[in-house]
N, CA, C and O atoms as a DFTB+ gen file, in Angstrom:
268 C
 N C O
     1  1     -27.027      -9.999     -62.103
     2  2     -26.810      -9.116     -60.973
     3  2     -27.298      -7.725     -61.339
     4  3     -27.053      -7.228     -62.439
     5  1     -28.005      -7.100     -60.380
     6  2     -28.470      -5.735     -60.612
     7  2     -27.304      -4.771     -60.559
     8  3     -26.276      -5.062     -59.949
     9  1     -27.459      -3.652     -61.182
    10  2     -26.391      -2.671     -61.289
    11  2     -26.037      -2.064     -59.929
    12  3     -24.895      -1.654     -59.722
    13  1     -27.005      -1.997     -58.990
    14  2     -26.735      -1.375     -57.697
    15  2     -26.144      -2.351     -56.675
    16  3     -25.806      -1.941     -55.564
    17  1     -26.016      -3.611     -57.024
    18  2     -25.407      -4.587     -56.128
    19  2     -23.885      -4.533     -56.268
    20  3     -23.357      -4.381     -57.370
    21  1     -23.195      -4.658     -55.146
    22  2     -21.737      -4.641     -55.155
    23  2     -21.221      -6.078     -55.104
    24  3     -21.820      -6.961     -54.491
    25  1     -20.109      -6.269     -55.761
    26  2     -19.512      -7.599     -55.760
    27  2     -18.813      -7.861     -54.427
    28  3     -18.468      -6.925     -53.706
    29  1     -18.612      -9.109     -54.111
    30  2     -17.930      -9.508     -52.889
    31  2     -16.540      -8.880     -52.820
    32  3     -16.092      -8.491     -51.741
    33  1     -15.863      -8.779     -53.943
    34  2     -14.532      -8.189     -53.988
    35  2     -14.559      -6.736     -53.504
    36  3     -13.638      -6.286     -52.823
    37  1     -15.613      -6.014     -53.858
    38  2     -15.740      -4.623     -53.437
    39  2     -15.883      -4.533     -51.927
    40  3     -15.240      -3.695     -51.294
    41  1     -16.722      -5.392     -51.338
    42  2     -16.893      -5.409     -49.889
    43  2     -15.589      -5.788     -49.190
    44  3     -15.257      -5.224     -48.147
    45  1     -14.865      -6.721     -49.749
    46  2     -13.596      -7.149     -49.167
    47  2     -12.598      -5.999     -49.165
    48  3     -11.907      -5.781     -48.170
    49  1     -12.515      -5.270     -50.257
    50  2     -11.591      -4.122     -50.338
    51  2     -12.012      -3.013     -49.383
    52  3     -11.165      -2.384     -48.748
    53  1     -13.327      -2.768     -49.278
    54  2     -13.812      -1.750     -48.347
    55  2     -13.437      -2.129     -46.915
    56  3     -13.008      -1.270     -46.145
    57  1     -13.589      -3.381     -46.556
    58  2     -13.220      -3.853     -45.223
    59  2     -11.723      -3.659     -44.987
    60  3     -11.318      -3.230     -43.906
    61  1     -10.905      -3.970     -45.983
    62  2      -9.458      -3.796     -45.850
    63  2      -9.096      -2.327     -45.633
    64  3      -8.261      -2.018     -44.783
    65  1      -9.714      -1.421     -46.392
    66  2      -9.454       0.009     -46.222
    67  2      -9.871       0.473     -44.818
    68  3      -9.158       1.249     -44.180
    69  1     -11.002       0.005     -44.352
    70  2     -11.478       0.367     -43.024
    71  2     -10.516      -0.131     -41.946
    72  3     -10.215       0.597     -41.001
    73  1     -10.041      -1.350     -42.081
    74  2      -9.106      -1.941     -41.131
    75  2      -7.792      -1.147     -41.099
    76  3      -7.270      -0.842     -40.027
    77  1      -7.270      -0.820     -42.273
    78  2      -6.023      -0.056     -42.367
    79  2      -6.210       1.332     -41.752
    80  3      -5.350       1.803     -41.008
    81  1      -7.314       1.975     -42.057
    82  2      -7.597       3.301     -41.505
    83  2      -7.717       3.274     -39.989
    84  3      -7.184       4.153     -39.311
    85  1      -8.408       2.279     -39.450
    86  2      -8.558       2.167     -37.995
    87  2      -7.213       1.965     -37.312
    88  3      -6.960       2.544     -36.256
    89  1      -6.361       1.160     -37.898
    90  2      -5.029       0.949     -37.327
    91  2      -4.216       2.239     -37.329
    92  3      -3.519       2.541     -36.360
    93  1      -4.306       2.992     -38.413
    94  2      -3.561       4.251     -38.519
    95  2      -4.044       5.256     -37.470
    96  3      -3.234       5.960     -36.867
    97  1      -5.349       5.325     -37.253
    98  2      -5.898       6.250     -36.262
    99  2      -5.440       5.859     -34.861
   100  3      -5.024       6.717     -34.081
   101  1      -5.513       4.573     -34.541
   102  2      -5.076       4.121     -33.215
   103  2      -3.601       4.410     -32.984
   104  3      -3.205       4.792     -31.883
   105  1      -2.796       4.230     -34.006
   106  2      -1.358       4.514     -33.888
   107  2      -1.135       6.009     -33.650
   108  3      -0.328       6.386     -32.800
   109  1      -1.838       6.857     -34.391
   110  2      -1.691       8.308     -34.236
   111  2      -2.151       8.744     -32.847
   112  3      -1.513       9.593     -32.226
   113  1      -3.250       8.174     -32.352
   114  2      -3.734       8.522     -31.020
   115  2      -2.697       8.149     -29.956
   116  3      -2.431       8.934     -29.046
   117  1      -2.124       6.975     -30.067
   118  2      -1.131       6.529     -29.097
   119  2       0.117       7.410     -29.146
   120  3       0.684       7.739     -28.104
   121  1       0.542       7.789     -30.336
   122  2       1.696       8.684     -30.477
   123  2       1.409      10.037     -29.829
   124  3       2.278      10.602     -29.165
   125  1       0.195      10.560     -30.017
   126  2      -0.184      11.822     -29.392
   127  2      -0.106      11.715     -27.872
   128  3       0.405      12.618     -27.209
   129  1      -0.610      10.619     -27.322
   130  2      -0.577      10.450     -25.866
   131  2       0.858      10.436     -25.356
   132  3       1.163      11.058     -24.339
   133  1       1.731       9.734     -26.051
   134  2       3.131       9.649     -25.632
   135  2       3.810      11.014     -25.688
   136  3       4.677      11.309     -24.865
   137  1       3.421      11.849     -26.657
   138  2       4.031      13.170     -26.827
   139  2       3.320      14.253     -26.009
   140  3       3.741      15.410     -26.009
   141  1       2.246      13.878     -25.315
   142  2       1.520      14.853     -24.504
   143  2       0.586      15.743     -25.292
   144  3       0.219      16.824     -24.829
   145  1       0.198      15.307     -26.469
   146  2      -0.694      16.087     -27.337
   147  2      -2.116      15.544     -27.176
   148  3      -2.322      14.334     -27.273
   149  1      -3.098      16.416     -26.933
   150  2      -4.468      15.918     -26.776
   151  2      -5.050      15.423     -28.102
   152  3      -4.762      15.964     -29.169
   153  1      -5.867      14.390     -28.004
   154  2      -6.628      13.910     -29.161
   155  2      -7.943      14.678     -29.191
   156  3      -8.556      14.912     -28.149
   157  1      -8.372      15.066     -30.382
   158  2      -9.585      15.873     -30.529
   159  2     -10.646      15.042     -31.248
   160  3     -10.379      14.413     -32.272
   161  1     -11.859      15.056     -30.685
   162  2     -12.976      14.311     -31.262
   163  2     -14.163      15.250     -31.439
   164  3     -14.340      16.196     -30.671
   165  1     -14.958      14.982     -32.442
   166  2     -16.189      15.714     -32.663
   167  2     -17.352      14.755     -32.439
   168  3     -17.415      13.684     -33.041
   169  1     -18.272      15.157     -31.562
   170  2     -19.437      14.321     -31.279
   171  2     -20.660      15.224     -31.193
   172  3     -20.709      16.142     -30.374
   173  1     -21.629      14.963     -32.031
   174  2     -22.855      15.774     -32.084
   175  2     -22.555      17.263     -32.232
   176  3     -23.216      18.097     -31.613
   177  1     -21.565      17.594     -33.044
   178  2     -21.248      18.984     -33.328
   179  2     -20.432      19.683     -32.262
   180  3     -20.206      20.890     -32.350
   181  1     -19.980      18.942     -31.245
   182  2     -19.165      19.521     -30.175
   183  2     -17.775      18.905     -30.217
   184  3     -17.614      17.723     -30.521
   185  1     -16.765      19.728     -29.904
   186  2     -15.392      19.235     -29.846
   187  2     -15.067      18.797     -28.425
   188  3     -15.383      19.486     -27.455
   189  1     -14.432      17.641     -28.326
   190  2     -13.969      17.113     -27.049
   191  2     -12.479      16.836     -27.171
   192  3     -11.998      16.368     -28.203
   193  1     -11.766      17.132     -26.107
   194  2     -10.319      16.942     -26.078
   195  2     -10.001      15.851     -25.065
   196  3     -10.390      15.935     -23.900
   197  1      -9.298      14.840     -25.517
   198  2      -8.839      13.786     -24.627
   199  2      -7.398      14.106     -24.247
   200  3      -6.502      14.088     -25.092
   201  1      -7.190      14.395     -22.989
   202  2      -5.862      14.740     -22.508
   203  2      -5.019      13.470     -22.380
   204  3      -5.573      12.374     -22.294
   205  1      -3.715      13.596     -22.365
   206  2      -2.850      12.416     -22.276
   207  2      -3.128      11.526     -21.062
   208  3      -2.839      10.330     -21.101
   209  1      -3.692      12.095     -19.972
   210  2      -4.011      11.279     -18.803
   211  2      -5.363      10.575     -18.930
   212  3      -5.772       9.855     -18.019
   213  1      -6.069      10.780     -20.068
   214  2      -7.346      10.120     -20.324
   215  2      -8.556      10.969     -20.011
   216  3      -9.680      10.587     -20.338
   217  1      -8.348      12.118     -19.383
   218  2      -9.449      13.006     -19.032
   219  2     -10.038      13.642     -20.287
   220  3      -9.306      14.005     -21.208
   221  1     -11.380      13.775     -20.321
   222  2     -12.069      14.445     -21.428
   223  2     -12.502      15.826     -20.984
   224  3     -12.955      16.010     -19.854
   225  1     -12.362      16.795     -21.872
   226  2     -12.773      18.155     -21.589
   227  2     -13.278      18.815     -22.863
   228  3     -12.914      18.422     -23.971
   229  1     -14.122      19.823     -22.687
   230  2     -14.586      20.603     -23.837
   231  2     -13.705      21.829     -24.059
   232  3     -13.774      22.461     -25.113
   233  1     -12.885      22.163     -23.076
   234  2     -12.024      23.341     -23.185
   235  2     -10.751      22.990     -23.940
   236  3     -10.120      21.969     -23.668
   237  1     -10.381      23.837     -24.883
   238  2      -9.201      23.609     -25.698
   239  2      -7.942      23.809     -24.841
   240  3      -7.647      24.930     -24.427
   241  1      -7.207      22.731     -24.579
   242  2      -6.011      22.873     -23.755
   243  2      -4.860      23.563     -24.476
   244  3      -3.876      23.934     -23.836
   245  1      -4.957      23.740     -25.772
   246  2      -3.909      24.378     -26.547
   247  2      -4.200      25.845     -26.839
   248  3      -3.440      26.494     -27.557
   249  1      -5.286      26.372     -26.294
   250  2      -5.663      27.760     -26.611
   251  2      -4.601      28.758     -26.168
   252  3      -4.490      29.830     -26.763
   253  1      -3.816      28.434     -25.137
   254  2      -2.759      29.347     -24.681
   255  2      -1.587      29.405     -25.666
   256  3      -0.804      30.354     -25.643
   257  1      -1.467      28.406     -26.520
   258  2      -0.352      28.336     -27.444
   259  2      -0.667      28.922     -28.814
   260  3       0.231      29.054     -29.646
   261  1      -1.907      29.270     -29.060
   262  2      -2.306      29.816     -30.351
   263  2      -2.049      31.319     -30.358
   264  3      -1.878      31.924     -29.299
   265  1      -2.021      31.923     -31.541
   266  2      -1.727      33.350     -31.756
   267  2      -2.331      34.252     -30.738
   268  3      -2.157      35.468     -30.810
């Protein structure tokens, strides 16, 4: 086996980490929606806010609550 090839065990562990991470993100997003907190995403260098009702906006809905 060449040094740059990964073993099957490595791919399996990477898949497990990805699966666990995806579940954690989905849980956090759902908790935010229930609490009325917008989810924030970055796409092509722009921030998008997903409001609890599912609407997407570029305007920060929390800007009134900051210093």
